[in-house]
N, C-alpha and C positions, 0 to 999 in steps of 0.2 A: 512549490506546486502550484498549479494555475486554478485549482478548485477552491472553494469556499468553505467555512465551516458547515457543519451539518444543519439539518432543519430545526426549527425551534421545536423543543420538546412538548409533548402533550401537556406535561405539568405546567407549562408556562402559558398556556392558552387561557383565555378569559373563561371565568365560570359559565357553564352551559353552552360553550362553543366547542366546536370540533377542532382537533389539533390541526396546526397548519401544515399543509403539504410541504415538502421540500422544494428548494428552488428548482425549477424545470431547467434541465440543461438544454432542452429544445428551444428555449428562449434565447440562447447565444447564437450568434451569427453562424450561418452554415457556410464556414470558409475552410477551405483545404490547404491551398499554397500559402502559407504564412511561415515566417521564420520560427516561432514557437513550435509549430507543428513538425517543421523540418528537424529540429532538435529532438523532439520527442521520438520521432521515427528513427534517428541514428542511435538514440538510447536502445530502442528495442532490437535493433540490427546488432547491437554489442551483447545481447544476452546469450546467443549461442557461441559466441567467441569466448566470452566469460566462462561458460561451461565447458568448452573445449580445453581451455587452458588450465582449468582446474582438473580435469579428468584425463586429458591426453598427456601431454608433456609434463603436467604438474607444475607449470610455470606460476607458481603463486605470486611473484613479484609482479609480473605482467597482468595477472588476473586482478591484482590489487590496483594496478593503474587503470585498467577498464573500469573497474568499479568507481574508482576516484572520478573519473572523466564522466561517468554517468551522474554522479553527484553534482558536479559542476554544471553539467547541461540541465539537470533537474532544477537548479536554482535560476540558471539563465534563462530558461524558457518561460518561467512564471514571471521573472522581472520584465522580460521583453514584451510578454503579452500584455503587461499593465503599461509599460512605456509607449509601446507602438499601438495600443488600443487593438490587439490582434487576439483577443480572446475568442474561442469557437468551440462548437459542439465537439468536435473531433479531439481537439486539444484536452477538453474536460475528460474525455474517456482514455486517451493515450497515456496521460501522466500517471495516474494511479495503476494503470495496467503495467506500465513498465516497472514500477516499485514492486509489484506483486511478482512479476516474472523475475526479476533479480533475486527476490527472497526465496522463491521456490527453487530456481536454479542453484543458488548457494546451498540451500538445505539438501537437496538431492547429492550434490558433489561431496559435501562434507560428511553426509551419512555414508556414502559409498567408500569414502576414505577413512570411515570409522573415527572421525574426528569429534562427531556428535552422536548421541544416542538415537536409535531409530524411533523411540517414543516421542522424542521432541519433534522429529519431522511429521509424524502422523498427527500430532497435536495441531501444528501450525497448518498442514496442508487440509487436515479436516475442517479447520476454522473456514478456510477458502472455500471448501466444497459447500459448507452449510451457508455461507453467504451467497454463493452462486445460486443456490436452490431459492434462498429468499429473494434474490434479484428476479428470477424468473416468475415468482409468485406477485412480486410488485407489479411487474409487466402485465401479468394476467389482469390484475385489477385496474391498470390504466396509470400507474405511478411511474415516474422516472427513477433511475438509480439514485440512492442515497448519496448526499454530498460528502466528501471526505472529512472526517471528524479531526478536530485537534489533537484528540487522544490517539487515534490511528496515525497521525503524521508523526507524533512523538515516538510510538512504537516502532514505526517503520525506520526513523532516524537511528534508534537504538540498535536495531537488528543489523541494519545495513553498516553500521560501524563494528558490530560485534564480529561479524563473519570476517573481516580481514584481520582483525586483532586475534581471532582463533587461529588463522593460518600462520600468524606470526609466531603464536605460542607453541607451534610444532617444531620450530627451529630450536637450536641448543645455545646455551650461554646465559648471561644474565638478563638480557632483553626478553627471552623467552619466559624466565621466571616471573619477571613483572608482569608481562602481557597476559599470562594465562589467568589469574585472577580477575584482571581488568576484563578481558574478554568474557568470561563466564558471568560476571556482573551485568554486563551490558545484555548478555543473552537471556538471562533469567528476568531482568526488568523488562526488557523489550517483549519477550514472550507473554509476560504477565500483563503488560498493557495492550498487547496484540488481541489477547483473548478478551480482556475487558471492552476494548473498542469493539470487536465483534459482537459481544452481548449487547452493547449499547445500540448497534445498527439494527439488530433483531428486535429489541424493544421498540424502537422507533417504527420498524416495519409492521410489527403487530398492531401499534396504535394506529398507523394509517389505515391499514386494512379493517379494523374493527370501528373506526370513526363513522363511517357511513351507517353501519347497523345500529351504533348506539344513537345517531341522529334520528334514525327511523323508528325506534322504541318509543312506545307512549312515554 
């Protein structure tokens, strides 16, 4: 990913000081036509194709190929952004957005095909809805979006690997028997970390919003 770790937590701020605000994405160059951004756009264009492959012809093999190519482009755009010094405001937004869209698309498709339970979908999509509201509140107070936390990256990694293995587990034979427990292990750990990362984002957001009020208090 092209984004950095999250902001310094309030607990690490010097005594008597306000918590540090997260690094402002607006400080990044305002560039659009870069190689990393082109790769990110291609990743986004792959989301509807990925969803159609899962729900239309149920071509799970091709859906896994699209997801794998997305993962390769995710690694490549971050690498190229550093090598070519082409980090940008747009890229910092597109990268995590693509990850979230692939997760939501996979959740919807797997739930409709009854591969995963509905409560799991509601749990993860509800997390995204809550963080979306938190983002709007942060903007209302003049703060930029929180940076992607390493815990969120780990959770996204686990979930994006869990979904194709879940599809593999729907087949028959010894491969499916081995894939099923591995898939659910990735799913459970990925979900737990995804929710924990969301909780950390909320704690950071509340700390940033309350900081000016605490500084103004006697």
